[in-house]
N, C-alpha and C positions, 0 to 999 in steps of 0.2 A: 815391884810392879813397874812395867815399862812405861815410858812416856806416852806411847800410843794409847795404852789402856787408860791412862790418866786423862787424856784429852779427847778420846772418842766420845761422840754424842749418840744417844739412842732417841728414837721417836716415841714420845709419850702418846698413849692412845686412851680412848674410853673403852667401855666394855663391848662396843660394837666395832672396834678397831678403827675408829675415826681419829685422825691425828689431832693432837692438842698442842703440840710444841715439841721441844727437845730438852734433854737434860744430859749432863755428863754421865757416862755409862756406870762408873763406880758409884756415884751418888744415887743413881736410880736403883741400883742393887742394894745399897745400904738402907735406903728409905723405903724400899718395897714399892716403888712407883710402877704402875702398869705401863708396859712398853711393848713394842713390836719386836718379834724375833723370828728367826728361821732355823729350821733343822732339816737335815738330809739323811735319808736312810737308803743306802745302796744294797742291792742283792746281786749275786752272780747267777749264771745260767743254771747252777745247781740249786738255787733257792736259798743259799746261805746269806746271812746278813753280815755286812762289813761294820765292825765296831772299832772305835778309836779309844785308846787309853789316853786320857787328857794329861798334858804335861804337868808334872808335879808342881811346877812353879806358878800355875794359873792362880788368879786372885780368888777363885773359889772352885771347889770340886776337883782340885788337882789330884792326879793319880787315879781317878775313877774311870771305869769303863762306861761308854756311852754310845749313842748313835754315831753314824759316820762323821758328821760334823755339824756345827751349829754356829750361830752368830746373830748379828743385828743388822738390819738394813740401815744404810746411812741416809741422812735427810736427802730426799729427792730420788732415792734408789728403790726400785720395786723389790718385793720379796723374792721373786724368781732370780733377778739379777744378783741380789745379795747371796742367795743360796749357791749360785754358780761361782761367785767370787770366793766364798768361804770354802767350797769344795776344792777349788784350785789352791787357795792359800794354805789350807790345813793338810790336805791329803795328796796334792799334786795330781788331781784327777779332773778331767773335763768329760762330761757325758750329758746326754739329754735327761732332763728332769721333768717330772709331772707332779701336779699337786696330789697329795694323799689325803690330808685333812688339815683343819685348823682347830685349835683348842685354846682355852684359857686356863691357866693354873697359877697357883701361888705355893711356893715351897721355901721353908727356912733352910739355909745352907750353912756351911762352915764359915769361919772368918766374919761372923755377924752379917752375912749377906742374905738377901731375899730375892728369889726369882719370882717375879709377878709379871707374867707375859701373856700376850696373845701371840701364839706361835703358828707360823705357816710351815707345815711339814711337807717336804717334797721327797719323791722316791725316784730311783733310776736303776737300771740294770747295767752292770759293769763287770768285765772279765779281764781287764788289763792290769798293768803294773800299778801298785800302790806305792807312792813316794811321800810318806808323811813328813811334814816340816818339823824338824826336831825342836823348834821353839813352841810348837803347838801340841804335838802328840808324842808320847813316850812309846807308842807301839800301836799295832792293829791286830785284829783277828777276824777270821771268817767263821761264823757259827751258824748252825742250824737253829731254827726257832726252838726246837726241843732242848738242845744243848743250852741255849741262852736261858730259857724259862727254868730249867733245872738248876743251873748255877745261880741265877738271880733269886730263886726261892731259898736256896741254901745259904747264900751269902749276899743279901741285898746291899750291905754296906760297901760292896765293891763297885756299885753302879750309881750313876748320877740320879738325882731325884726325878728329873724330867723324863729320863729314859724309862724309869720304873713306871711312871704315869702313862707314858706312851704304850708300854707293853700291857699294862693293866687295862687301859681304856680303849686302845686302838689297835689291838693285836692283829685283827684281820686286815686292816689297812696297811700295816707294815709289811705284810707278806702277800698282798694282792698283786695280781699281774699288772705290770706297769707298761 
């Protein structure tokens, strides 16, 4: 685990997404504390979704396919600013983002970690070069919704828990015109 992961803080929130304070990111995930998060789902002009394969060394969900990128706002940072930052840090992309939906979920993960998040999901359209940060992502793929749904149905263990929730509960928002 990198020093940055060990020292990064997340914003703890109540069920209405009101800030309650902060906690170390890893501790919040070990204890299952409700915290604020962001996710991004990009589509290209053909309607394909940009997926990321999480770096195998991530402290949880390493090697799994997921949405374009995700992360946590820093104290004092807005969700949209955090989404833009993580998109650049993880995938080397800058583009306009719009809110798609917000949701709350709890999922038990590998390495005794628990995702318990109020997540703000943003979408955007992008047709340029994808330059994933090798410390963040082991690859990327552009898939149609049909390809994604078929593969996820046949091999759900290849996908992050939160991405499965997004596809199950918010499919239309992930593919809506942005």
